[in-house]
MIVEX-214624 format. One record per residue (C-alpha): residue in three letters; x, y, z; chain. Coordinates in nm, 4 decimals, padded with zeros to 6 digits, always signed. Layout:
N
+------+----------+----------+----------+---------+
! bami !       c1 !       c2 !       c3 ! drenkol !
+------+----------+----------+----------+---------+
!  ALA !        X !        Y !        Z !       A !
...
+------+----------+----------+----------+---------+
END
This chain:
362
+------+----------+----------+----------+---------+
! bami !       c1 !       c2 !       c3 ! drenkol !
+------+----------+----------+----------+---------+
!  MET ! -19.4276 ! +10.7324 ! +12.3956 !       A !
!  VAL ! -19.6886 ! +10.9728 ! +12.3533 !       A !
!  SER ! -19.5229 ! +11.3288 ! +12.2631 !       A !
!  ASP ! -19.6160 ! +11.6347 ! +12.4666 !       A !
!  ARG ! -19.7410 ! +11.7839 ! +12.1556 !       A !
!  ASN ! -20.0052 ! +11.4920 ! +12.1160 !       A !
!  LYS ! -20.1041 ! +11.4709 ! +12.4369 !       A !
!  GLY ! -20.5022 ! +11.5532 ! +12.5504 !       A !
!  LEU ! -20.8013 ! +11.5806 ! +12.3354 !       A !
!  GLY ! -20.8012 ! +11.6295 ! +11.9402 !       A !
!  ILE ! -21.1058 ! +11.7531 ! +11.7808 !       A !
!  GLU ! -21.0471 ! +11.8316 ! +11.3731 !       A !
!  GLY ! -21.3014 ! +11.9054 ! +11.1092 !       A !
!  LEU ! -21.6200 ! +11.7025 ! +11.3061 !       A !
!  SER ! -21.9127 ! +11.7945 ! +11.1065 !       A !
!  ARG ! -22.2369 ! +11.6032 ! +11.1525 !       A !
!  SER ! -22.6091 ! +11.6929 ! +10.9787 !       A !
!  PHE ! -22.9591 ! +11.5806 ! +11.0149 !       A !
!  GLY ! -23.2277 ! +11.6009 ! +10.7675 !       A !
!  GLY ! -22.9681 ! +11.8409 ! +10.5535 !       A !
!  ARG ! -22.8958 ! +12.0461 ! +10.8313 !       A !
!  ASN ! -22.5488 ! +12.0850 ! +10.9835 !       A !
!  VAL ! -22.6071 ! +12.0709 ! +11.3297 !       A !
!  VAL ! -22.2172 ! +12.0299 ! +11.3926 !       A !
!  ASP ! -22.0021 ! +12.2191 ! +11.0965 !       A !
!  ASP ! -21.6310 ! +12.1742 ! +11.0869 !       A !
!  VAL ! -21.5490 ! +12.2124 ! +11.4781 !       A !
!  THR ! -21.1611 ! +12.1859 ! +11.5799 !       A !
!  LEU ! -21.0427 ! +12.1959 ! +11.9283 !       A !
!  SER ! -20.7174 ! +12.0910 ! +12.0918 !       A !
!  ILE ! -20.7514 ! +12.0241 ! +12.4739 !       A !
!  ALA ! -20.4566 ! +11.9528 ! +12.7022 !       A !
!  PRO ! -20.4153 ! +11.7476 ! +13.0106 !       A !
!  GLY ! -20.5590 ! +11.9946 ! +13.2768 !       A !
!  GLN ! -20.6947 ! +12.2026 ! +13.0780 !       A !
!  VAL ! -21.0878 ! +12.3468 ! +13.0489 !       A !
!  THR ! -21.2503 ! +12.4158 ! +12.7394 !       A !
!  CYS ! -21.6241 ! +12.5714 ! +12.7254 !       A !
!  LEU ! -21.8301 ! +12.5070 ! +12.4692 !       A !
!  LEU ! -22.0699 ! +12.7966 ! +12.4773 !       A !
!  GLY ! -22.3847 ! +12.8799 ! +12.2973 !       A !
!  PRO ! -22.7733 ! +12.9111 ! +12.2586 !       A !
!  SER ! -22.9877 ! +12.5725 ! +12.2770 !       A !
!  GLY ! -22.9661 ! +12.3860 ! +11.9710 !       A !
!  CYS ! -22.6408 ! +12.5467 ! +11.7986 !       A !
!  GLY ! -22.4261 ! +12.2046 ! +11.8200 !       A !
!  LYS ! -22.2515 ! +12.1756 ! +12.1341 !       A !
!  SER ! -22.4179 ! +11.8358 ! +12.2905 !       A !
!  THR ! -22.4071 ! +11.6837 ! +11.9565 !       A !
!  THR ! -22.0052 ! +11.7847 ! +11.9472 !       A !
!  LEU ! -21.9887 ! +11.6314 ! +12.3243 !       A !
!  ARG ! -22.1772 ! +11.2703 ! +12.2054 !       A !
!  ILE ! -21.9420 ! +11.2567 ! +11.8958 !       A !
!  VAL ! -21.6600 ! +11.3084 ! +12.1399 !       A !
!  ALA ! -21.7899 ! +11.0385 ! +12.3727 !       A !
!  GLY ! -21.8214 ! +10.7662 ! +12.1220 !       A !
!  VAL ! -22.2313 ! +10.7415 ! +12.1168 !       A !
!  GLU ! -22.3021 ! +10.9496 ! +11.7941 !       A !
!  ARG ! -22.0979 ! +10.8772 ! +11.4793 !       A !
!  GLN ! -21.9726 ! +11.2100 ! +11.2950 !       A !
!  ASP ! -22.0032 ! +11.2516 ! +10.9078 !       A !
!  ALA ! -21.6465 ! +11.3905 ! +10.8714 !       A !
!  GLY ! -21.3606 ! +11.4834 ! +11.1145 !       A !
!  SER ! -21.1887 ! +11.3049 ! +11.3434 !       A !
!  VAL ! -21.1583 ! +11.2521 ! +11.7512 !       A !
!  THR ! -20.8031 ! +11.1566 ! +11.8568 !       A !
!  LEU ! -20.6679 ! +11.1299 ! +12.2522 !       A !
!  ASP ! -20.3186 ! +11.1194 ! +12.3332 !       A !
!  GLY ! -20.2397 ! +11.0960 ! +11.9678 !       A !
!  ARG ! -20.4337 ! +10.7358 ! +11.9467 !       A !
!  VAL ! -20.7516 ! +10.7870 ! +11.6944 !       A !
!  LEU ! -21.1007 ! +10.7130 ! +11.8682 !       A !
!  SER ! -21.3074 ! +10.8176 ! +11.5539 !       A !
!  ALA ! -21.2041 ! +10.8787 ! +11.1960 !       A !
!  GLY ! -21.3175 ! +10.7135 ! +10.9073 !       A !
!  SER ! -21.4285 ! +10.3572 ! +10.9268 !       A !
!  THR ! -21.2441 ! +10.3593 ! +11.2676 !       A !
!  HIS ! -21.5245 ! +10.4253 ! +11.5917 !       A !
!  LEU ! -21.4345 ! +10.2982 ! +11.9525 !       A !
!  PRO ! -21.7023 ! +10.2275 ! +12.1699 !       A !
!  PRO ! -21.7673 ! +10.4620 ! +12.4916 !       A !
!  GLU ! -21.6359 ! +10.2381 ! +12.7076 !       A !
!  ASP ! -21.2975 ! +10.1800 ! +12.5401 !       A !
!  ARG ! -21.2203 ! +10.5683 ! +12.4927 !       A !
!  HIS ! -21.0848 ! +10.6873 ! +12.8654 !       A !
!  VAL ! -21.3605 ! +10.9158 ! +12.8688 !       A !
!  GLY ! -21.5877 ! +11.0223 ! +13.1831 !       A !
!  LEU ! -21.8585 ! +11.1533 ! +13.1485 !       A !
!  MET ! -22.1416 ! +11.4046 ! +13.3634 !       A !
!  PHE ! -22.4544 ! +11.5052 ! +13.2728 !       A !
!  GLN ! -22.7197 ! +11.7716 ! +13.4215 !       A !
!  ASP ! -22.8897 ! +11.4264 ! +13.5556 !       A !
!  PHE ! -22.6383 ! +11.2624 ! +13.8314 !       A !
!  ALA ! -22.7526 ! +10.9279 ! +13.6896 !       A !
!  LEU ! -22.7049 ! +10.7622 ! +13.9882 !       A !
!  PHE ! -22.8335 ! +10.3867 ! +14.0484 !       A !
!  PRO ! -23.1156 ! +10.4309 ! +14.3146 !       A !
!  HIS ! -23.0384 ! +10.1028 ! +14.4653 !       A !
!  LEU ! -22.6814 ! +10.0938 ! +14.4855 !       A !
!  THR ! -22.4889 ! +10.2516 ! +14.8292 !       A !
!  VAL ! -22.2567 ! +10.5908 ! +14.7528 !       A !
!  GLU ! -21.9719 ! +10.3424 ! +14.7612 !       A !
!  ASP ! -22.0921 ! +10.0854 ! +14.4978 !       A !
!  ASN ! -22.2049 ! +10.3803 ! +14.2857 !       A !
!  VAL ! -21.8478 ! +10.5032 ! +14.2907 !       A !
!  GLY ! -21.6889 ! +10.1756 ! +14.2266 !       A !
!  PHE ! -21.9370 ! +10.0879 ! +13.9384 !       A !
!  GLY ! -21.7384 ! +10.1283 ! +13.6726 !       A !
!  LEU ! -21.3983 ! +10.0180 ! +13.7988 !       A !
!  THR ! -21.1930 ! +09.6732 ! +13.7387 !       A !
!  GLY ! -21.0272 ! +09.4843 ! +13.9330 !       A !
!  ASN ! -21.0944 ! +09.3025 ! +14.2868 !       A !
!  ARG ! -21.3329 ! +09.4129 ! +14.5444 !       A !
!  THR ! -21.0538 ! +09.5378 ! +14.7649 !       A !
!  ASP ! -20.8731 ! +09.7542 ! +14.4987 !       A !
!  ARG ! -21.2234 ! +09.8695 ! +14.3865 !       A !
!  ARG ! -21.3248 ! +09.9761 ! +14.7586 !       A !
!  ARG ! -21.0101 ! +10.1614 ! +14.7904 !       A !
!  ARG ! -21.0283 ! +10.3703 ! +14.4821 !       A !
!  ALA ! -21.4052 ! +10.4583 ! +14.6115 !       A !
!  HIS ! -21.2859 ! +10.5573 ! +14.9313 !       A !
!  GLU ! -21.0447 ! +10.7879 ! +14.7836 !       A !
!  MET ! -21.2523 ! +10.9323 ! +14.5794 !       A !
!  LEU ! -21.5407 ! +11.0322 ! +14.8288 !       A !
!  GLU ! -21.2285 ! +11.1398 ! +15.0476 !       A !
!  LYS ! -21.1511 ! +11.4206 ! +14.7398 !       A !
!  VAL ! -21.4770 ! +11.5226 ! +14.7140 !       A !
!  HIS ! -21.5433 ! +11.5129 ! +15.1149 !       A !
!  LEU ! -21.8068 ! +11.2439 ! +15.1250 !       A !
!  ARG ! -21.6415 ! +10.9922 ! +15.3707 !       A !
!  GLY ! -21.8630 ! +10.8340 ! +15.5672 !       A !
!  PHE ! -22.1397 ! +10.8444 ! +15.3123 !       A !
!  GLU ! -22.0548 ! +10.4937 ! +15.1755 !       A !
!  THR ! -22.3474 ! +10.3149 ! +15.2925 !       A !
!  ALA ! -22.6146 ! +10.5871 ! +15.2446 !       A !
!  LEU ! -22.8317 ! +10.5521 ! +14.9112 !       A !
!  PRO ! -22.9164 ! +10.8465 ! +14.6626 !       A !
!  HIS ! -23.2232 ! +10.9612 ! +14.7667 !       A !
!  GLU ! -23.0532 ! +11.0326 ! +15.1389 !       A !
!  LEU ! -22.8405 ! +11.2795 ! +14.9874 !       A !
!  SER ! -22.9099 ! +11.6388 ! +14.9179 !       A !
!  GLY ! -22.8555 ! +11.7695 ! +14.5275 !       A !
!  GLY ! -22.5099 ! +11.8621 ! +14.5713 !       A !
!  GLU ! -22.4117 ! +11.5808 ! +14.7562 !       A !
!  GLN ! -22.5491 ! +11.3451 ! +14.4706 !       A !
!  GLN ! -22.3447 ! +11.5981 ! +14.2465 !       A !
!  ARG ! -22.0080 ! +11.5164 ! +14.4236 !       A !
!  VAL ! -22.0873 ! +11.0965 ! +14.4214 !       A !
!  ALA ! -22.1320 ! +11.1639 ! +14.0381 !       A !
!  LEU ! -21.8548 ! +11.3258 ! +14.0329 !       A !
!  ALA ! -21.6271 ! +11.0616 ! +14.2200 !       A !
!  ARG ! -21.7906 ! +10.7831 ! +13.9976 !       A !
!  ALA ! -21.6741 ! +10.9715 ! +13.6871 !       A !
!  ILE ! -21.3113 ! +11.0396 ! +13.8179 !       A !
!  ALA ! -21.2534 ! +10.6845 ! +13.9870 !       A !
!  PRO ! -21.1658 ! +10.5031 ! +13.6469 !       A !
!  LYS ! -20.8865 ! +10.7980 ! +13.5955 !       A !
!  PRO ! -21.0213 ! +10.9451 ! +13.2512 !       A !
!  ARG ! -20.7723 ! +11.1438 ! +13.0580 !       A !
!  VAL ! -21.0885 ! +11.3081 ! +12.9342 !       A !
!  MET ! -21.4095 ! +11.4146 ! +13.1106 !       A !
!  LEU ! -21.7160 ! +11.5499 ! +12.9425 !       A !
!  MET ! -21.9360 ! +11.7641 ! +13.0926 !       A !
!  ASP ! -22.3066 ! +11.8779 ! +12.9672 !       A !
!  GLU ! -22.4582 ! +12.1147 ! +13.1876 !       A !
!  PRO ! -22.3756 ! +11.9341 ! +13.5055 !       A !
!  PHE ! -22.4415 ! +12.2085 ! +13.7554 !       A !
!  SER ! -22.7627 ! +12.3624 ! +13.6318 !       A !
!  GLY ! -22.9417 ! +12.1265 ! +13.8351 !       A !
!  LEU ! -22.7874 ! +12.3010 ! +14.1604 !       A !
!  ASP ! -22.9399 ! +12.5983 ! +14.3407 !       A !
!  ASN ! -22.7470 ! +12.9110 ! +14.3279 !       A !
!  ARG ! -22.6250 ! +12.8553 ! +14.6629 !       A !
!  LEU ! -22.4448 ! +12.5539 ! +14.5876 !       A !
!  ARG ! -22.3366 ! +12.6095 ! +14.2581 !       A !
!  ASP ! -22.0139 ! +12.7912 ! +14.2754 !       A !
!  GLY ! -21.8675 ! +12.5913 ! +14.5371 !       A !
!  ILE ! -21.9118 ! +12.2644 ! +14.3874 !       A !
!  ARG ! -21.8044 ! +12.3866 ! +14.0639 !       A !
!  ASP ! -21.4845 ! +12.5257 ! +14.2090 !       A !
!  GLU ! -21.4310 ! +12.1773 ! +14.4061 !       A !
!  THR ! -21.4837 ! +12.0119 ! +14.0775 !       A !
!  LEU ! -21.2120 ! +12.2153 ! +13.9001 !       A !
!  ASP ! -20.9519 ! +12.1791 ! +14.1602 !       A !
!  ILE ! -21.0028 ! +11.7785 ! +14.1710 !       A !
!  LEU ! -20.9982 ! +11.7661 ! +13.7514 !       A !
!  LYS ! -20.7231 ! +11.9802 ! +13.7206 !       A !
!  ALA ! -20.5221 ! +11.7782 ! +14.0061 !       A !
!  GLU ! -20.5602 ! +11.4923 ! +13.7917 !       A !
!  GLN ! -20.4399 ! +11.6630 ! +13.5189 !       A !
!  THR ! -20.7919 ! +11.5600 ! +13.2921 !       A !
!  ALA ! -20.8834 ! +11.7584 ! +12.9939 !       A !
!  VAL ! -21.2366 ! +11.9052 ! +13.0263 !       A !
!  LEU ! -21.4536 ! +11.9749 ! +12.7684 !       A !
!  LEU ! -21.7541 ! +12.1461 ! +12.9326 !       A !
!  VAL ! -22.1245 ! +12.2326 ! +12.7613 !       A !
!  THR ! -22.2973 ! +12.5160 ! +12.8735 !       A !
!  HIS ! -22.5141 ! +12.8004 ! +12.7532 !       A !
!  GLU ! -22.4382 ! +13.0187 ! +13.0589 !       A !
!  PRO ! -22.1827 ! +13.3001 ! +13.0079 !       A !
!  ASP ! -22.1094 ! +13.3469 ! +13.3426 !       A !
!  GLU ! -22.0157 ! +12.9574 ! +13.4009 !       A !
!  ALA ! -21.8098 ! +12.9463 ! +13.0896 !       A !
!  MET ! -21.6138 ! +13.2515 ! +13.2464 !       A !
!  ARG ! -21.5592 ! +13.1289 ! +13.5739 !       A !
!  MET ! -21.4440 ! +12.7975 ! +13.4738 !       A !
!  ALA ! -21.2766 ! +12.7577 ! +13.1362 !       A !
!  ASP ! -20.9172 ! +12.8116 ! +13.0556 !       A !
!  GLU ! -21.0783 ! +12.8329 ! +12.7025 !       A !
!  ILE ! -21.3641 ! +12.9450 ! +12.5414 !       A !
!  ALA ! -21.5067 ! +12.8200 ! +12.1780 !       A !
!  LEU ! -21.8378 ! +12.9949 ! +12.1195 !       A !
!  MET ! -22.0809 ! +12.8473 ! +11.9003 !       A !
!  ARG ! -22.3426 ! +12.9146 ! +11.6823 !       A !
!  ASP ! -22.5689 ! +12.7413 ! +11.4110 !       A !
!  GLY ! -22.2945 ! +12.4455 ! +11.4868 !       A !
!  ALA ! -21.9768 ! +12.6055 ! +11.4016 !       A !
!  ILE ! -21.7342 ! +12.7945 ! +11.6190 !       A !
!  VAL ! -21.7298 ! +13.1695 ! +11.5568 !       A !
!  GLN ! -21.4741 ! +13.2967 ! +11.8201 !       A !
!  GLN ! -21.2270 ! +13.0647 ! +12.0368 !       A !
!  GLY ! -20.9518 ! +13.2017 ! +12.3128 !       A !
!  ALA ! -20.9247 ! +13.2985 ! +12.6716 !       A !
!  PRO ! -21.2440 ! +13.4179 ! +12.8473 !       A !
!  TYR ! -21.0982 ! +13.7643 ! +12.8274 !       A !
!  ASN ! -20.9974 ! +13.8078 ! +12.5021 !       A !
!  VAL ! -21.3635 ! +13.6123 ! +12.3848 !       A !
!  TYR ! -21.5042 ! +13.9116 ! +12.6220 !       A !
!  ASN ! -21.3255 ! +14.1799 ! +12.5480 !       A !
!  ALA ! -21.2594 ! +14.1250 ! +12.1661 !       A !
!  PRO ! -21.6132 ! +14.0221 ! +12.0306 !       A !
!  VAL ! -21.5804 ! +13.8636 ! +11.6758 !       A !
!  ASP ! -21.9269 ! +14.0702 ! +11.5902 !       A !
!  LYS ! -22.2570 ! +14.2095 ! +11.7699 !       A !
!  MET ! -22.4051 ! +13.8846 ! +11.8670 !       A !
!  ALA ! -22.1138 ! +13.7670 ! +12.0257 !       A !
!  ALA ! -22.0573 ! +14.0863 ! +12.2248 !       A !
!  ALA ! -22.4650 ! +14.0306 ! +12.3026 !       A !
!  PHE ! -22.4389 ! +13.6924 ! +12.3823 !       A !
!  PHE ! -22.1961 ! +13.7869 ! +12.7272 !       A !
!  SER ! -22.3596 ! +14.0697 ! +12.8312 !       A !
!  ASP ! -22.6681 ! +14.3297 ! +12.7449 !       A !
!  ILE ! -22.5447 ! +14.5943 ! +12.4815 !       A !
!  ASN ! -22.6197 ! +14.9246 ! +12.3528 !       A !
!  VAL ! -22.6006 ! +14.9824 ! +11.9532 !       A !
!  ILE ! -22.5537 ! +15.3002 ! +11.8160 !       A !
!  PRO ! -22.6149 ! +15.3109 ! +11.4138 !       A !
!  GLY ! -22.3826 ! +15.5576 ! +11.2168 !       A !
!  LYS ! -22.2321 ! +15.5935 ! +10.8681 !       A !
!  VAL ! -21.8653 ! +15.6017 ! +10.7986 !       A !
!  ARG ! -21.6743 ! +15.9467 ! +10.6935 !       A !
!  GLY ! -21.3350 ! +15.9723 ! +10.6549 !       A !
!  ALA ! -21.2657 ! +15.6688 ! +10.8629 !       A !
!  LEU ! -21.4726 ! +15.8447 ! +11.1494 !       A !
!  THR ! -21.8625 ! +15.8062 ! +11.2265 !       A !
!  ASP ! -22.0410 ! +16.0452 ! +11.3764 !       A !
!  THR ! -22.2628 ! +15.9851 ! +11.6979 !       A !
!  PRO ! -22.4116 ! +16.1521 ! +11.9783 !       A !
!  PHE ! -22.0740 ! +16.1326 ! +12.1861 !       A !
!  GLY ! -21.8758 ! +16.2635 ! +11.9024 !       A !
!  ASP ! -21.6927 ! +16.0680 ! +11.6130 !       A !
!  PHE ! -21.5365 ! +15.7857 ! +11.6931 !       A !
!  LEU ! -21.2769 ! +15.5682 ! +11.4763 !       A !
!  ALA ! -21.3981 ! +15.2964 ! +11.2081 !       A !
!  PRO ! -21.0974 ! +15.1819 ! +11.0480 !       A !
!  GLY ! -21.1272 ! +15.0010 ! +10.7671 !       A !
!  PHE ! -21.4360 ! +15.0606 ! +10.6858 !       A !
!  PRO ! -21.5041 ! +15.2628 ! +10.3370 !       A !
!  ASP ! -21.7097 ! +15.6191 ! +10.2928 !       A !
!  GLY ! -22.0556 ! +15.5709 ! +10.3036 !       A !
!  SER ! -22.0463 ! +15.2164 ! +10.5285 !       A !
!  GLU ! -22.3289 ! +15.1817 ! +10.7616 !       A !
!  VAL ! -22.1993 ! +15.0752 ! +11.0738 !       A !
!  GLU ! -22.3287 ! +14.9850 ! +11.4435 !       A !
!  ILE ! -22.1266 ! +15.0790 ! +11.7431 !       A !
!  VAL ! -22.2012 ! +14.8566 ! +12.0541 !       A !
!  ILE ! -22.0782 ! +14.9546 ! +12.3892 !       A !
!  ARG ! -22.1955 ! +14.7670 ! +12.7238 !       A !
!  PRO ! -22.4168 ! +14.9618 ! +12.9907 !       A !
!  GLN ! -22.1387 ! +14.9632 ! +13.2576 !       A !
!  HIS ! -21.8897 ! +15.1491 ! +12.9763 !       A !
!  ILE ! -22.1758 ! +15.4213 ! +12.9612 !       A !
!  ARG ! -22.0507 ! +15.7201 ! +13.2182 !       A !
!  ILE ! -22.2939 ! +15.9580 ! +13.3589 !       A !
!  ASP ! -22.1915 ! +16.3017 ! +13.4248 !       A !
!  PHE ! -22.3589 ! +16.3815 ! +13.7546 !       A !
!  ASP ! -22.2778 ! +16.7280 ! +13.8138 !       A !
!  ARG ! -22.5575 ! +16.7983 ! +13.4946 !       A !
!  SER ! -22.3423 ! +17.0553 ! +13.3309 !       A !
!  GLY ! -22.2784 ! +16.8691 ! +13.0023 !       A !
!  LYS ! -21.9230 ! +16.9052 ! +13.0387 !       A !
!  GLY ! -21.8549 ! +16.6187 ! +13.2415 !       A !
!  PRO ! -21.6227 ! +16.6175 ! +13.5611 !       A !
!  ASN ! -21.2864 ! +16.6382 ! +13.4260 !       A !
!  PRO ! -21.3720 ! +16.4980 ! +13.0846 !       A !
!  THR ! -21.0762 ! +16.3079 ! +12.8756 !       A !
!  PRO ! -21.1004 ! +16.2501 ! +12.4771 !       A !
!  GLU ! -21.1603 ! +15.8761 ! +12.5987 !       A !
!  ASP ! -21.5108 ! +15.9937 ! +12.7285 !       A !
!  GLY ! -21.5956 ! +16.1687 ! +12.3901 !       A !
!  VAL ! -21.8488 ! +16.4407 ! +12.3755 !       A !
!  PRO ! -22.1194 ! +16.4741 ! +12.6418 !       A !
!  ALA ! -22.4891 ! +16.4110 ! +12.5056 !       A !
!  LYS ! -22.7908 ! +16.4754 ! +12.6551 !       A !
!  ALA ! -23.0495 ! +16.2231 ! +12.7621 !       A !
!  GLU ! -23.3671 ! +16.1814 ! +12.9928 !       A !
!  VAL ! -23.4283 ! +15.8981 ! +13.2697 !       A !
!  LEU ! -23.6704 ! +15.6786 ! +13.1088 !       A !
!  ARG ! -23.6916 ! +15.4412 ! +13.4584 !       A !
!  ALA ! -23.4180 ! +15.2675 ! +13.7420 !       A !
!  ARG ! -23.4028 ! +14.9700 ! +13.9134 !       A !
!  TYR ! -23.1940 ! +14.8544 ! +14.1957 !       A !
!  MET ! -23.0156 ! +14.5284 ! +14.0655 !       A !
!  GLY ! -22.8193 ! +14.4452 ! +14.4204 !       A !
!  ARG ! -22.4502 ! +14.5215 ! +14.3383 !       A !
!  GLU ! -22.5817 ! +14.7975 ! +14.0591 !       A !
!  SER ! -22.8744 ! +15.0161 ! +13.9614 !       A !
!  LEU ! -22.9583 ! +15.0065 ! +13.5847 !       A !
!  VAL ! -23.0791 ! +15.3285 ! +13.4368 !       A !
!  GLU ! -23.2100 ! +15.3579 ! +13.0952 !       A !
!  PHE ! -23.2478 ! +15.6751 ! +12.9242 !       A !
!  ARG ! -23.3846 ! +15.8142 ! +12.6250 !       A !
!  MET ! -23.1257 ! +15.9735 ! +12.4068 !       A !
!  ASP ! -23.2089 ! +16.3520 ! +12.2998 !       A !
!  HIS ! -23.0636 ! +16.3464 ! +11.9730 !       A !
!  ASP ! -23.2307 ! +16.0674 ! +11.8162 !       A !
!  GLY ! -23.5216 ! +15.9400 ! +12.0999 !       A !
!  SER ! -23.3082 ! +15.6207 ! +12.1076 !       A !
!  VAL ! -23.2980 ! +15.4462 ! +12.4242 !       A !
!  LEU ! -22.9732 ! +15.3709 ! +12.5856 !       A !
!  SER ! -22.8963 ! +15.1894 ! +12.9046 !       A !
!  ALA ! -22.5927 ! +15.2441 ! +13.1720 !       A !
!  THR ! -22.5040 ! +15.0837 ! +13.4992 !       A !
!  VAL ! -22.4342 ! +15.2436 ! +13.7940 !       A !
!  PRO ! -22.2406 ! +15.0384 ! +14.0976 !       A !
!  SER ! -22.4457 ! +15.0716 ! +14.4213 !       A !
!  VAL ! -22.7706 ! +15.2453 ! +14.4486 !       A !
!  PHE ! -22.8419 ! +15.5119 ! +14.1921 !       A !
!  LEU ! -23.2282 ! +15.5781 ! +14.1272 !       A !
!  PRO ! -23.2801 ! +15.9131 ! +13.9451 !       A !
!  LYS ! -23.6511 ! +16.0191 ! +13.8898 !       A !
!  PRO ! -23.8197 ! +15.9363 ! +13.5387 !       A !
!  GLY ! -23.8058 ! +16.2772 ! +13.3392 !       A !
!  MET ! -23.4231 ! +16.3837 ! +13.4658 !       A !
!  VAL ! -23.1959 ! +16.5218 ! +13.2806 !       A !
!  LEU ! -22.8337 ! +16.3794 ! +13.2844 !       A !
!  TRP ! -22.5268 ! +16.3847 ! +13.0476 !       A !
!  LEU ! -22.3975 ! +16.0716 ! +12.9226 !       A !
!  MET ! -22.0586 ! +15.9577 ! +12.7652 !       A !
!  ALA ! -21.9417 ! +15.6781 ! +12.5929 !       A !
!  ARG ! -21.5918 ! +15.5483 ! +12.6733 !       A !
!  ARG ! -21.4364 ! +15.4988 ! +12.3040 !       A !
!  GLY ! -21.1236 ! +15.2729 ! +12.4088 !       A !
!  LYS ! -21.4570 ! +15.0074 ! +12.5400 !       A !
!  CYS ! -21.6571 ! +15.0340 ! +12.1651 !       A !
!  PHE ! -21.6554 ! +14.7909 ! +11.9007 !       A !
!  VAL ! -21.7166 ! +14.8996 ! +11.5743 !       A !
!  PHE ! -21.9105 ! +14.6248 ! +11.3267 !       A !
!  PRO ! -22.0932 ! +14.6369 ! +11.0163 !       A !
!  LYS ! -22.4598 ! +14.7211 ! +11.0196 !       A !
!  GLY ! -22.6411 ! +14.3555 ! +11.0724 !       A !
!  GLY ! -22.3416 ! +14.2099 ! +11.1369 !       A !
+------+----------+----------+----------+---------+
END
């Protein structure tokens, strides 16, 4: 009997190099049944290679992969993909064009034909495709093909589902609904999910935990809220959203900026730092007095700026400013419609509690 502590997918110290370059560098993850973990990062950072190692189609140079305490790959042990109880979903749905929907779903199942048909029908019911049993893949829409691929992947009751950009081929109108339905089914089946994506919005929407990868290594790991609101460095902050970067130099644990002094604890005097703040946390003083509407210490000191351009983005407006202090350019987002003319002078404030201070270039 497997203890709760050992249930789920365990990845320990995975490393893989090609041509002397570390493509996967000491990756460690633990994914419990029913948990969704997203490997998030730019193209070429090692996400898909990690997934292929877990699937068994690639061998690591070091490290181990376990499932419910059972070793799948470590040292000389290397179980083939078909013996790992792992489901796979990729960008292309990889349906067999000559097989019906029912036969596609039942393809990987064992047992007699009656049992296979019963399980296929059960899965088609879950993905809302009953009545499509005799259809061929080319007769289905992209969203319907995705549901068939999901039903086929889940039908053998895998303990782990590995998903590599599985929704990228769907248009935005379908994507959100199918993602949510997919997660509901996987969680109900208590399947551990390892999802690869380069889209922060998708990771934030789907994941219980995000593992942010860069150059083969996990640079930050945690709940979406924590990864977004406490980035480990400037690059991590910039991966999730646009950022403004304000340079400064530390004096007495403080950094002087156009918005007043910012705390820079832990940095020695003379250190060059970068203060990072997202556009939504730049506050505009609409009365243009420079005093701000009911200013608080959180808002800092108002700084004069000139509008360069403004664009309406649908849910919000993006306004770019040239700072009077040093000519640098900062961006601010404002809910709804706000389109000031270029050349208009406004006063900006930066919410200190929403700023991050990093070493210059860090």
